[in-house]
MIDOSE-1310 file (N, C-alpha, C; in nm, 2 decimals, decimal comma, always signed):
residues 85
miai	-1,91/-0,93/-1,03/-1,96/-0,90/-0,90/-1,85/-0,88/-0,80; -1,85/-0,76/-0,73/-1,76/-0,72/-0,63/-1,84/-0,73/-0,50; -1,79/-0,80/-0,42/-1,84/-0,82/-0,28/-1,74/-0,79/-0,18; -1,81/-0,75/-0,07/-1,73/-0,72/+0,06/-1,78/-0,81/+0,17
svdv	-1,68/-0,87/+0,24/-1,71/-0,96/+0,35/-1,77/-0,88/+0,48; -1,88/-0,91/+0,53/-1,93/-0,84/+0,64/-1,99/-0,95/+0,75; -1,97/-0,91/+0,87/-2,05/-1,01/+0,97/-2,16/-0,94/+1,02; -2,27/-1,00/+1,03/-2,41/-0,95/+1,07/-2,45/-1,01/+1,22
aieg	-2,49/-0,92/+1,31/-2,54/-0,96/+1,43/-2,68/-1,02/+1,40; -2,67/-1,14/+1,43/-2,80/-1,22/+1,41/-2,82/-1,31/+1,54; -2,93/-1,39/+1,54/-2,95/-1,47/+1,65/-2,84/-1,56/+1,70; -2,78/-1,56/+1,81/-2,67/-1,63/+1,85/-2,53/-1,57/+1,83
wsie	-2,54/-1,45/+1,74/-2,42/-1,38/+1,72/-2,43/-1,23/+1,76; -2,40/-1,19/+1,88/-2,40/-1,05/+1,92/-2,27/-0,99/+1,87; -2,28/-0,85/+1,87/-2,16/-0,77/+1,82/-2,04/-0,82/+1,90; -2,07/-0,83/+2,04/-1,95/-0,87/+2,13/-1,89/-1,00/+2,09
rilr	-1,98/-1,11/+2,05/-1,93/-1,24/+2,02/-1,85/-1,22/+1,88; -1,90/-1,15/+1,79/-1,83/-1,14/+1,67/-1,69/-1,07/+1,69; -1,69/-0,97/+1,77/-1,57/-0,91/+1,80/-1,46/-1,00/+1,86; -1,51/-1,08/+1,97/-1,43/-1,17/+2,03/-1,38/-1,29/+1,96
ermw	-1,48/-1,35/+1,88/-1,45/-1,48/+1,81/-1,41/-1,46/+1,66; -1,44/-1,36/+1,59/-1,42/-1,35/+1,45/-1,33/-1,23/+1,42; -1,35/-1,13/+1,50/-1,25/-1,00/+1,47/-1,14/-0,99/+1,58; -1,10/-1,09/+1,64/-1,02/-1,08/+1,75/-0,88/-1,02/+1,71
srsr	-0,84/-1,03/+1,59/-0,71/-0,97/+1,54/-0,72/-0,82/+1,49; -0,85/-0,77/+1,50/-0,87/-0,63/+1,45/-0,87/-0,53/+1,56; -0,80/-0,42/+1,55/-0,80/-0,32/+1,67/-0,92/-0,22/+1,66; -0,98/-0,22/+1,54/-1,10/-0,11/+1,52/-1,21/-0,17/+1,43
yatt	-1,32/-0,11/+1,45/-1,43/-0,16/+1,37/-1,53/-0,05/+1,36; -1,62/-0,06/+1,28/-1,74/+0,02/+1,26/-1,86/-0,06/+1,23; -1,98/+0,01/+1,27/-2,11/-0,06/+1,25/-2,21/+0,03/+1,18; -2,30/-0,04/+1,13/-2,43/+0,01/+1,07/-2,54/-0,09/+1,08
tvgq	-2,65/-0,06/+1,02/-2,76/-0,15/+1,03/-2,78/-0,21/+0,91; -2,85/-0,34/+0,91/-2,88/-0,41/+0,77/-2,98/-0,32/+0,70; -3,07/-0,25/+0,78/-3,18/-0,17/+0,73/-3,13/-0,06/+0,65; -3,03/+0,00/+0,71/-2,97/+0,11/+0,65/-2,90/+0,08/+0,52
lrsa	-2,83/-0,02/+0,50/-2,78/-0,08/+0,40/-2,87/-0,11/+0,28; -2,98/-0,18/+0,32/-3,07/-0,23/+0,22/-3,15/-0,09/+0,17; -3,18/-0,01/+0,25/-3,24/+0,12/+0,22/-3,16/+0,20/+0,10; -3,02/+0,18/+0,13/-2,94/+0,25/+0,03/-2,92/+0,17/-0,09
gyel	-2,98/+0,05/-0,11/-2,97/-0,02/-0,23/-2,87/-0,14/-0,23; -2,81/-0,17/-0,12/-2,70/-0,27/-0,12/-2,78/-0,41/-0,10; -2,72/-0,51/-0,15/-2,78/-0,65/-0,14/-2,68/-0,72/-0,04; -2,73/-0,79/+0,05/-2,66/-0,87/+0,15/-2,69/-1,03/+0,12
vats	-2,59/-1,11/+0,10/-2,61/-1,24/+0,06/-2,55/-1,33/+0,17; -2,63/-1,41/+0,23/-2,58/-1,50/+0,33/-2,49/-1,61/+0,28; -2,38/-1,64/+0,35/-2,29/-1,75/+0,30/-2,32/-1,87/+0,39; -2,25/-1,97/+0,37/-2,28/-2,09/+0,46/-2,22/-2,09/+0,59
saph	-2,16/-1,97/+0,62/-2,09/-1,97/+0,76/-2,13/-1,85/+0,83; -2,24/-1,86/+0,92/-2,30/-1,75/+1,00/-2,19/-1,70/+1,10; -2,17/-1,58/+1,12/-2,26/-1,46/+1,07/-2,21/-1,39/+0,95; -2,13/-1,47/+0,86/-2,08/-1,40/+0,75/-2,17/-1,38/+0,64
ysli	-2,17/-1,26/+0,58/-2,24/-1,23/+0,46/-2,15/-1,17/+0,37; -2,20/-1,17/+0,23/-2,13/-1,09/+0,13/-2,22/-0,98/+0,10; -2,16/-0,85/+0,09/-2,24/-0,73/+0,05/-2,18/-0,70/-0,09; -2,28/-0,69/-0,18/-2,25/-0,66/-0,32/-2,24/-0,51/-0,35
lpep	-2,13/-0,48/-0,40/-2,12/-0,34/-0,44/-2,17/-0,32/-0,58; -2,24/-0,20/-0,60/-2,30/-0,19/-0,74/-2,20/-0,19/-0,86; -2,07/-0,15/-0,83/-1,98/-0,14/-0,94/-1,84/-0,14/-0,88; -1,73/-0,18/-0,95/-1,60/-0,19/-0,90/-1,53/-0,07/-0,91
seaa	-1,55/+0,02/-0,81/-1,49/+0,15/-0,83/-1,47/+0,22/-0,68; -1,36/+0,30/-0,68/-1,32/+0,37/-0,55/-1,45/+0,44/-0,51; -1,52/+0,50/-0,60/-1,64/+0,58/-0,55/-1,74/+0,49/-0,49; -1,77/+0,37/-0,55/-1,86/+0,28/-0,49/-1,82/+0,23/-0,34
aasf	-1,70/+0,22/-0,33/-1,64/+0,18/-0,20/-1,66/+0,30/-0,10; -1,62/+0,41/-0,15/-1,64/+0,54/-0,05/-1,79/+0,55/-0,02; -1,88/+0,53/-0,12/-2,01/+0,56/-0,08/-2,07/+0,46/+0,02; -2,02/+0,33/+0,01/-2,05/+0,23/+0,10/-2,00/+0,28/+0,23
lehf	-1,88/+0,32/+0,25/-1,83/+0,35/+0,38/-1,91/+0,47/+0,46; -1,97/+0,55/+0,38/-2,04/+0,66/+0,43/-2,16/+0,62/+0,52; -2,21/+0,50/+0,51/-2,31/+0,45/+0,58/-2,28/+0,39/+0,72; -2,15/+0,40/+0,76/-2,12/+0,35/+0,89/-2,09/+0,45/+0,98
gptl	-2,11/+0,42/+1,11/-2,07/+0,52/+1,21/-1,93/+0,53/+1,24; -1,88/+0,60/+1,35/-1,74/+0,62/+1,38/-1,67/+0,49/+1,40; -1,53/+0,50/+1,37/-1,44/+0,39/+1,42/-1,44/+0,37/+1,56; -1,46/+0,25/+1,61/-1,46/+0,21/+1,74/-1,34/+0,13/+1,77
indf	-1,30/+0,12/+1,90/-1,18/+0,03/+1,95/-1,25/-0,10/+1,99; -1,18/-0,21/+1,93/-1,22/-0,35/+1,96/-1,16/-0,38/+2,10; -1,23/-0,38/+2,20/-1,18/-0,41/+2,33/-1,15/-0,57/+2,35; -1,18/-0,64/+2,24/-1,15/-0,79/+2,25/-1,03/-0,82/+2,16
kqrk	-0,96/-0,73/+2,11/-0,84/-0,75/+2,03/-0,74/-0,84/+2,11; -0,68/-0,93/+2,04/-0,57/-1,02/+2,09/-0,46/-1,02/+1,99; -0,34/-1,02/+2,03/-0,22/-1,04/+1,95/-0,21/-1,18/+1,89; -0,23/-1,28/+1,96/-0,25/-1,41/+1,91/-0,36/-1,49/+1,97
r	-0,39/-1,60/+1,91/-0,48/-1,69/+1,97/-0,43/-1,81/+2,02
């Protein structure tokens, strides 16, 4: 099983909070919807640490990874990026 770590905006975890508290070291990010990913056949598995989920890729290949990335919007700048915590 090949899984990609993703964070999902859920109750108590807005995109802004995810960017500020979990992705503070990242300068860029991209978004999509859970509905779009599920419609494309991807499975999202909740982990024990909200808002983290594992997204299961159908196969371990570059083609599968490239196909996954096609479901995301443009790369955006993370205004909450910090150099150090």
